[in-house]
N, C-alpha and C positions, 0 to 999 in steps of 0.2 A: 436626757431626752427620755426617758423613763415618765418623768413627772410632767416631761411637755406634754406628753400623749394622752396620758392622767388629766392633767388639767384642764383639758382643752374640751374633754368631759363635765368637768367639776363647775366648767360656766352653769350647764344647767343647774346644779345644783341650787341657786339665787336668780335663777329665771324659771322657766315654764318646758317641762317635755310635755308629748304629746302622747295619745294610744293610738296612733295607728300609724304605719308609714306614710301612708297617701298625707296624715297631716302634717309630716314632720318637715315637707320643705316647704309648706307656711311658714313654721315655723323659724326656720332658716332663712327667712325670707323679711320676718318682723324683726329678728337678731339685728339684718345687716342693715334696716331699715334705723333701730336703734341705735347703731353706734353714734354717741356723739364725733364730730370733728375736733380734734385739740387745739388749742388755744396755749400756743408758748411762752405767752404773756403771762400766764399761773405756773408760777411756781412749787417745786414742794417744797416743806418744812423744811427745819434741819434736823426737827427729831416729831416720827411716829410713836405715841403713846396711848395707850390701853387701858378702859378700865375695864373691862372683865377676860374671862376664857371660858370658852363655852364648847365642851367636850360631849363631840353624838358618835353612837356607835346606831349603825343600819345596818339590817336584814333580808336580803330578799335571794328568795332562791338558793339559798343556803351558803349564800355568803355573804359574808362581814365584814364592812366597810369600817374605820374609826375617821373620826374630823372632829382637828380641834381649830374653833375660829377664836380670835383677838380682837375686840371691838370697844365702839365707843358705845357711853350712855345713848345718845343720841341717832349712834348707829350711824355718822355720817363718815365714821374711815371703818373698814371692816377688813378682816386679810384669813386667807386661811393656813394655817404653818402645818406642810410633813414632815415631820426629826426622822430622815433615815440612817442607814448606818454609817455611812460615808457624807454624808451630806443632809443639812436643812435650807430648804426650801418656802419661799411665802408667797403667797398671794395676796396682792391688795388693792383696795377698791377707795380711792377716796374720792367721796360724793361730793365733800365743798370745790375743789377743782377740779372734776371731771376729767381724773387719770385711773387709770390702772397699771400699777408696777405690780414685776416678778425679779424676787430679788432671792440670791443663790449663794450660800454658805458653802465653803468645803471645811469640813471637819479634821483631816489631817494637815492641809497645804495654810489653811488660816484663810484663803482667799476667797474675798468678795466680787458679786458681780449683780448687776441688773437691767433689764431690761424693759423696757413698755410694751404695752397691749392696749389694743383696743376697749377703749371705754366704753362700755352699754348702759346706753339710760335707761334703769332697770324700770323707774314710775311708768315710762313709757311705754316701753314691752306689757307691763301688766296690764296698763289701760287694753290697749290691742287684745291682748288672753282674755280679759274678763268680762270683753265684750263680744268676743267670741262664744265664748261657753257658760255663759250668764244662767242657760236654762239646761246646761246639760251636767248638773251636780247640785249639789245643799250642803250644807252645815248647818248645821243648828245646834245650838246649846240644847243640855241634859237639865239644867239645872246642878247634877253632881259633880263633886270634886275628887281629886285626888291628888295625895302628897308624893311628888316627885324631886328627887335631890335637897330638899329640906327645901321646896316650896309650892303652895299650896296651887294646885291645878284645875280649872273648869273643865268638864266634859265635852264634846262636841261629839253628835251623830255625823258623821260624813256619805252618802250614798250618790252612786250613778247609777246608768243603766246595767252594769253590771255587777257592779261591785258594791262591798259599806265597812263600815270600820268607825275605829272614835280618835280623834283628835285632843291633846290635852295641852292647855295653857296654861301662863300664869303671868299675873299684872306686877307681882311681891319683885320683878328682880332687878329693875331699875332702868330696865331695856327697853326703849322706843324705839319703832321703825324696822327693827327685824327681827324677820320671821323669814326661815327657810320654807320653801313656795315651790318647791318640784324636785326631778332627781335627772337622773342622767339617761335613763335606759327612760326610750320612748315608749314601751309597752308595760309603763305604770298606769293605776287607775287612772282615771277625771276625775275626779273626788282626792286623789292626793296632789296630784302634780299640778289641782288650780285652787290651791289652798289661798288665792289672796281674798277667796270668800270671810278669812280667818282675819280679821282686823284687832281684836281684843288680846293684848299680848305676845308672850315670848312662847314658841312650840315648845315642850317638854318632851312629849311623847306622841305617836302614831301608831297608829293598825289599820290594815285593810285587808281585805280578800274575798275574792269570788262570793255573788250570793248565795249559788248552787252547789260549790264545790270549796268548802274550808281552805283548803290547803294551796288552789288555783291563785296566782297570785299575791301568796300573801307577804304583807311590808311588813314591817316592824322599826320604826326606831323610837328612840330613847336618849333624851340629855343623861349623864352621865355622873356628868359632873360641870357647877357652876363659882365659878369665883372667881374674886378682885385678882386684876392680871395688875404685873411693873414691868411688864415686857416695852420694849422698847427699840425702835429702828433706828436709825445717825444715819441718814441720808451720805452725807460725807465720807464714809466710812467703804462705799461701794462703787466699784468701776462701771460705768457706761456700760454695754454689750448691745451691738450693735446687731 
């Protein structure tokens, strides 16, 4: 149950958080409008394989969260993995067949369960948010570079009405179409939560803070490891849970 509660907020990690509560209701409406209708004729493949493991740590208001994503080269299948003491849980998005699944694996019992989740059309949602916020923030390349986790990264300056910071992205990883473009906290700065302006490369590091008070709204995210993955999910091993 703890993971299900947390994963509901993690949905925002791949969509778009907003800066104020007044805008939050509009975001929820946009998310609901972007939920794709399930097509029963499209079935899960027998096995999911992944090309990369993408490990990221984020710090906001003194709290550090760690994320592990399993990603295909073209980001057609993306999974979030959380390894707890007594269980492992995986949330998977298959963009090829427009389905989302939640996998549960008990470490002591060996039990494996799977349940369906609403599939959100991220491209549709991104277009809506980009149109609404296009004049409210900026992301500009600086021409500088930095090495992160063994990859050369381009630097971008970010800014909105209240906040400023930097984003670093790489095109050397061999992954396309996968950017972390938001956060679960609706108080995140617009220049951070609206990263659809970043089209060139994979996010590797991000910093942002209040323009007048550097410690206010301070956000730090960094990819700590990006490696090849041989992880697989065999769907026949999981019992469907309603």
